[in-house]
C-alpha positions as CSV (number, residue, x, y, z in Angstrom):
1,M,-106.9,0.1,-67.0
2,S,-106.4,-2.6,-64.3
3,P,-103.0,-2.6,-62.4
4,T,-100.9,-5.7,-63.2
5,A,-99.3,-7.9,-60.6
6,V,-96.7,-10.5,-61.4
7,L,-96.0,-13.2,-58.8
8,V,-92.3,-14.1,-59.4
9,S,-91.2,-17.7,-59.2
10,C,-88.4,-20.0,-60.5
11,A,-88.2,-22.5,-63.7
12,E,-88.9,-25.5,-61.2
13,L,-91.9,-24.0,-59.7
14,P,-93.3,-21.8,-62.4
15,S,-96.7,-21.4,-60.4
16,G,-95.2,-21.7,-56.9
17,D,-95.8,-24.5,-54.5
18,G,-99.5,-23.9,-53.8
19,D,-99.4,-21.6,-50.8
20,D,-99.9,-18.6,-52.7
21,D,-103.2,-19.9,-54.5
22,A,-105.5,-17.8,-52.6
23,V,-103.5,-14.7,-53.5
24,V,-104.5,-14.7,-57.3
25,P,-108.2,-14.4,-56.7
26,A,-107.7,-12.2,-54.0
27,L,-105.6,-9.6,-56.0
28,A,-108.1,-10.1,-58.8
29,A,-111.0,-9.1,-56.7
30,L,-109.3,-5.9,-55.7
31,G,-108.8,-5.1,-59.5
32,F,-105.6,-6.8,-60.5
33,S,-104.6,-8.4,-63.6
34,V,-102.3,-11.4,-62.1
35,S,-99.9,-13.6,-63.6
36,W,-96.8,-15.9,-62.8
37,A,-93.4,-15.5,-64.3
38,P,-90.1,-17.3,-63.6
39,W,-87.5,-14.4,-62.5
40,D,-85.1,-15.7,-65.2
41,S,-87.7,-15.8,-68.1
42,S,-88.2,-13.4,-70.9
43,F,-91.2,-11.9,-69.3
44,D,-91.1,-8.0,-69.4
45,F,-91.2,-7.4,-65.7
46,S,-90.7,-3.6,-66.1
47,S,-94.3,-3.7,-67.6
48,A,-96.1,-4.6,-64.4
49,D,-97.2,-2.2,-61.7
50,A,-96.2,-4.8,-58.9
51,V,-93.6,-7.5,-59.0
52,I,-93.8,-9.7,-56.1
53,L,-91.1,-12.2,-55.2
54,R,-92.9,-15.3,-54.2
55,A,-91.1,-18.6,-55.1
56,T,-87.7,-17.6,-56.5
57,W,-86.1,-20.6,-54.5
58,D,-83.1,-21.2,-56.9
59,Y,-81.3,-17.8,-56.3
60,D,-78.9,-19.2,-53.7
61,S,-76.9,-20.8,-56.4
62,R,-77.0,-17.8,-58.5
63,R,-77.2,-15.0,-56.1
64,A,-75.2,-12.5,-58.0
65,E,-77.4,-12.8,-61.2
66,F,-80.4,-13.0,-59.1
67,L,-79.5,-9.6,-57.3
68,D,-78.5,-8.2,-60.7
69,W,-82.0,-8.9,-62.1
70,C,-83.8,-7.5,-58.8
71,E,-81.8,-4.2,-59.4
72,S,-83.3,-4.0,-62.9
73,V,-86.8,-4.3,-62.0
74,P,-88.6,-1.0,-61.2
75,S,-91.6,-2.2,-59.0
76,L,-90.0,-5.1,-57.1
77,F,-91.5,-6.2,-53.7
78,N,-89.7,-6.1,-51.5
79,A,-87.2,-3.9,-52.8
80,A,-83.8,-5.0,-54.1
81,S,-81.8,-3.4,-51.4
82,V,-84.0,-5.5,-48.8
83,V,-83.3,-8.6,-50.9
84,R,-79.6,-8.0,-51.1
85,W,-79.4,-7.6,-47.3
86,N,-81.8,-10.4,-46.2
87,T,-80.6,-13.1,-48.7
88,D,-77.2,-13.2,-46.7
89,K,-78.0,-14.6,-43.2
90,S,-75.0,-12.6,-41.8
91,Y,-77.9,-10.0,-41.2
92,L,-78.4,-12.1,-38.1
93,V,-75.2,-10.9,-36.5
94,E,-76.1,-7.3,-37.3
95,L,-79.4,-7.8,-35.3
96,L,-77.6,-9.5,-32.5
97,D,-75.1,-6.6,-32.5
98,A,-78.3,-4.2,-32.3
99,G,-79.2,-6.1,-28.9
100,L,-82.1,-8.2,-30.3
101,A,-82.8,-11.8,-28.7
102,V,-81.2,-13.8,-31.5
103,V,-80.2,-17.3,-31.6
104,P,-76.5,-16.7,-30.9
105,T,-74.8,-16.9,-34.4
106,S,-71.2,-16.9,-35.8
107,L,-69.7,-16.6,-38.9
108,A,-66.9,-18.4,-40.6
109,S,-65.4,-17.1,-43.7
110,P,-62.5,-19.1,-45.9
111,D,-59.9,-16.6,-44.1
112,S,-61.1,-17.0,-40.5
113,P,-61.1,-20.1,-38.4
114,A,-64.7,-21.8,-37.2
115,R,-65.3,-21.8,-33.5
116,F,-68.0,-24.7,-32.8
117,P,-70.2,-24.7,-29.8
118,S,-69.9,-27.0,-27.0
119,S,-73.4,-28.1,-27.1
120,E,-75.2,-29.6,-30.0
121,F,-74.9,-27.2,-33.1
122,V,-75.9,-26.6,-36.8
123,V,-73.8,-25.3,-39.6
124,K,-75.3,-23.9,-42.7
125,P,-74.6,-21.6,-45.6
126,S,-75.1,-17.9,-45.1
127,V,-76.6,-17.7,-48.3
128,G,-79.2,-20.5,-48.9
129,A,-82.9,-21.4,-49.0
130,G,-84.9,-24.3,-48.3
131,S,-82.4,-25.6,-45.6
132,R,-80.2,-26.8,-48.4
133,G,-76.8,-27.3,-47.0
134,A,-77.7,-27.3,-43.3
135,A,-76.3,-29.9,-41.1
136,R,-76.7,-30.9,-37.5
137,F,-73.8,-32.0,-35.2
138,A,-73.3,-33.5,-31.8
139,A,-71.7,-31.6,-28.9
140,G,-67.9,-31.8,-29.4
141,A,-68.2,-32.8,-32.8
142,D,-65.8,-31.3,-35.4
143,A,-67.8,-29.9,-38.4
144,S,-64.5,-28.7,-40.1
145,A,-65.2,-30.8,-43.3
146,H,-68.7,-29.4,-43.6
147,V,-67.4,-25.9,-43.2
148,A,-64.6,-26.5,-45.8
149,A,-67.1,-27.9,-48.1
150,L,-69.4,-24.9,-47.6
151,H,-66.1,-22.7,-48.4
152,A,-65.4,-24.7,-51.4
153,E,-68.8,-23.7,-52.9
154,G,-68.1,-20.2,-52.1
155,H,-70.2,-19.9,-49.1
156,T,-69.4,-18.3,-45.6
157,A,-70.5,-20.9,-43.0
158,L,-72.9,-19.6,-40.4
159,I,-72.9,-21.8,-36.9
160,Q,-75.4,-21.7,-34.4
161,P,-76.2,-23.9,-31.2
162,Y,-79.0,-26.1,-31.8
163,Q,-82.2,-25.0,-30.2
164,S,-83.7,-28.3,-28.7
165,S,-87.1,-26.7,-28.4
166,V,-87.5,-27.2,-32.2
167,D,-87.8,-30.9,-31.5
168,S,-90.7,-30.6,-29.3
169,E,-92.3,-27.2,-30.3
170,G,-90.9,-26.5,-33.7
171,E,-90.8,-22.9,-34.9
172,L,-93.3,-20.0,-34.7
173,A,-93.7,-17.8,-37.7
174,L,-95.3,-14.5,-37.5
175,V,-96.4,-12.8,-40.9
176,Y,-96.7,-9.1,-41.4
177,F,-98.0,-7.4,-44.6
178,G,-97.3,-3.8,-44.7
179,G,-95.6,-3.7,-41.4
180,V,-98.7,-4.9,-39.6
181,Y,-99.3,-8.3,-38.2
182,S,-101.5,-10.6,-40.1
183,H,-101.4,-14.1,-38.6
184,A,-98.9,-16.9,-37.5
185,F,-98.2,-20.5,-37.9
186,A,-96.2,-23.3,-36.6
187,K,-93.3,-25.1,-38.3
188,G,-92.1,-28.5,-37.3
189,A,-88.6,-29.3,-37.3
190,M,-86.9,-29.4,-40.7
191,L,-83.6,-31.1,-40.3
192,G,-83.9,-34.6,-41.2
193,S,-87.1,-33.9,-43.3
194,T,-87.3,-34.9,-46.8
195,M,-86.7,-33.1,-49.9
196,D,-89.6,-31.8,-52.3
197,P,-89.3,-33.4,-55.7
198,S,-88.4,-29.9,-57.1
199,G,-85.2,-30.3,-55.1
200,L,-85.3,-26.8,-53.9
201,Y,-86.7,-27.0,-50.3
202,L,-87.4,-29.6,-47.3
203,T,-90.9,-30.4,-46.8
204,E,-92.3,-28.8,-43.5
205,Q,-95.0,-29.9,-41.3
206,L,-97.2,-26.7,-40.8
207,D,-100.3,-25.6,-38.7
208,K,-102.2,-22.5,-37.6
209,A,-100.9,-21.1,-34.3
210,E,-101.7,-18.0,-32.1
211,P,-98.7,-16.2,-30.9
212,P,-98.1,-15.6,-27.4
213,S,-97.5,-12.1,-26.2
214,D,-93.6,-12.3,-25.7
215,A,-93.2,-13.7,-29.2
216,V,-95.4,-11.0,-30.7
217,A,-93.2,-8.2,-28.8
218,L,-89.9,-9.9,-30.0
219,A,-91.3,-9.9,-33.7
220,E,-92.2,-6.1,-33.4
221,D,-88.7,-5.3,-32.1
222,V,-87.1,-7.3,-34.8
223,L,-89.1,-5.6,-37.6
224,D,-88.2,-2.2,-36.1
225,A,-84.5,-2.9,-35.8
226,A,-84.4,-4.3,-39.4
227,S,-86.1,-1.2,-40.8
228,A,-83.8,1.0,-39.0
229,L,-80.6,-0.9,-40.5
230,L,-82.1,-0.8,-43.9
231,G,-83.2,2.8,-43.7
232,I,-86.8,2.3,-44.4
233,L,-90.3,2.5,-42.6
234,R,-91.8,-0.8,-41.7
235,A,-94.6,-0.1,-44.0
236,E,-92.5,-0.3,-46.9
237,L,-92.2,-4.1,-46.4
238,L,-94.8,-5.6,-48.4
239,Y,-94.2,-8.7,-46.3
240,A,-92.2,-10.1,-43.5
241,R,-92.0,-13.4,-41.9
242,V,-90.4,-13.5,-38.3
243,D,-89.3,-17.1,-37.5
244,L,-88.9,-17.6,-33.7
245,V,-87.8,-20.5,-31.4
246,R,-87.8,-20.9,-27.6
247,G,-84.3,-20.6,-26.1
248,A,-83.2,-23.1,-23.1
249,D,-84.6,-20.3,-20.8
250,G,-87.9,-20.5,-22.4
251,K,-88.0,-17.0,-23.9
252,P,-88.4,-16.4,-27.7
253,L,-85.0,-16.1,-29.9
254,L,-85.1,-14.9,-33.6
255,L,-84.3,-17.8,-35.7
256,E,-84.7,-16.1,-39.2
257,L,-86.3,-12.9,-40.6
258,E,-87.6,-13.7,-44.1
259,L,-88.0,-10.6,-46.4
260,T,-87.2,-12.0,-49.6
261,E,-89.4,-14.9,-50.7
262,P,-90.9,-16.9,-47.8
263,S,-93.8,-19.0,-47.6
264,L,-96.4,-16.8,-45.9
265,G,-98.7,-19.7,-44.6
266,F,-101.9,-18.8,-46.4
267,R,-103.0,-22.5,-46.2
268,Q,-102.6,-22.4,-42.5
269,T,-104.7,-19.4,-41.6
270,D,-108.0,-17.5,-42.3
271,P,-109.1,-17.2,-45.7
272,A,-109.1,-13.3,-45.2
273,A,-105.2,-13.2,-45.0
274,A,-105.0,-13.4,-48.7
275,T,-107.1,-10.2,-48.9
276,R,-105.0,-8.6,-46.3
277,F,-102.1,-9.2,-48.5
278,A,-103.7,-7.8,-51.5
279,S,-104.8,-4.8,-49.8
280,A,-101.1,-4.5,-48.9
281,V,-100.1,-4.6,-52.3
282,R,-102.5,-1.7,-53.2
283,Q,-101.2,0.3,-50.3
284,Q,-97.6,-0.2,-51.6
285,L,-98.7,1.1,-55.2
286,A,-100.4,4.1,-53.4
């Protein structure tokens, strides 16, 4: 009997946003029976050999329910414990404390005061997807009202100095399958972008990219540190996307580590990337 793989989405994007279109035939070519299903549907996820989070982009408004669902799925990738850690961006502070080169990050909960950088800065919810709730502020601005609005919605506010290199260089996303580097792609600035018709994410300008050696070195360090914090091997991560920007000194900084449901840039890289992903799924099941 063929192994079954379910690519998990949400009601607004039942078959994803198109980025994973090449994954379906790649998995089928390696012997999988493949289907899509929204995470909150009546689908019997316990019957699948591999349940792969791909476009669950409505989880941020229902995170507790989503995490409960993740815990109920026997063969979830990435694992529920990874999802719980990674869907709250306070993990950035943990990686910063571990000595990684991370964009300076502070948290403001409802019972703690917000401290704003003296330079231009960004405020966003610590639990969020698709850049919803993110806002950019000028140097010296008082973002207390935005922080209060995030608190009123039940969020902790995450505050970071804005990295001006995003305006000229954008971000660099390095993609790993089974802990092994696959490819990279470039992302243009998202703040100020338009919202997709689904209302779940901002549109991005994406292009293929070749990562420089210092970016690869940082991405490797980030994956090692995150795996240590999670108590797992890197190979246990079916997929990972490491998003980097250049700091004022020109050195790479971690902006986000995406281990839950990131776009993986299949449309911005070589066709063999989908096969590498499918092979990593087989490796996980083995």
